[in-house]
N, C-alpha and C positions, 0 to 999 in steps of 0.2 A: 504494500500500500504506500502511496506517496502522500505525504503530509506537507502542506505549505504553512509557514509561519509568516505573518504580516506584522510589521512594526511601522508605525506612522507617528510622526511628530510635527508640530508646527513651531517654527522658530520665533524667537523674540524679535521685535521690531529691528530691522536692519541686520539680522544675524543669519539669514538664509544660507549664504555661502559658507559660513562657519559651521552651521549645523550639518550641511551636506558633507563638508570635509571631515567632520567628526564621525559621522555615520560610516563613511567610506574607509576610515582608518581603523574602525573597530574590528578586532580579530576575535573569532569564536574559538573555543577550546578544541573543536574538531570541525572539519570542513563539511558543509552541506553538499548535496548533489549539485545544486545550482544556487547562485545568489545574484540578485539584481537590485540595483539602487535607482530610484526615480526621484524627480522633483516635480512640484506642481505649484500653481498659483498660491499666493498667500504664504510663500516660503515654507511649504510643506515638504517633508522628505519621507519617502516610503522605501522600506527594505523588505524584499521577499526572499525567503530561503525555502528550499525544497529538501525533503528528507525521505529516505526509504525506511520508514519506521511506522509502528502502529500509531494511531491517532493520539493515544494517551501516553506516549513515550516521553521520558525526560529528555528534552532537547535544549541545547544552548540557545539563548536569545540575546539580542543586543540589550545593553543596560539602559538606564535612564541617563540622558546627558545632564550636565549641570544645569541648575535652575536659570543661570544667566543665558543659556542657549535656547530655552523653550518657553513658549507662552502658555502652555497647558500640559497636563500629564500626557505621557506617551500612550497611544492606543495600540493594543495588540489583539490579534485574532489568529485562530488556527483553522485551517481548512483541509478537507479531505478531497483528493482528486477523484472525480467521477467519470471524466472523459478527457481525451486528448485529441486535438485536431478539429 
């Protein structure tokens, strides 16, 4: 089963590039199958990681950045793949 973890944060005013750089620099204790980093309007940063693990497995996740980088708490979701293509 493939599980995707989604991590999304919104940067503090004027800190979008800093948050993006922070997210890209974060290393996980083990490598996922795939990892992608996105940015969106309003200085939002999204990181998706894919894992070949059961849905409820213990998986490494990105941490919370420092309060100076974010305007609200990080949002996290876990998804199970049901179709490809």
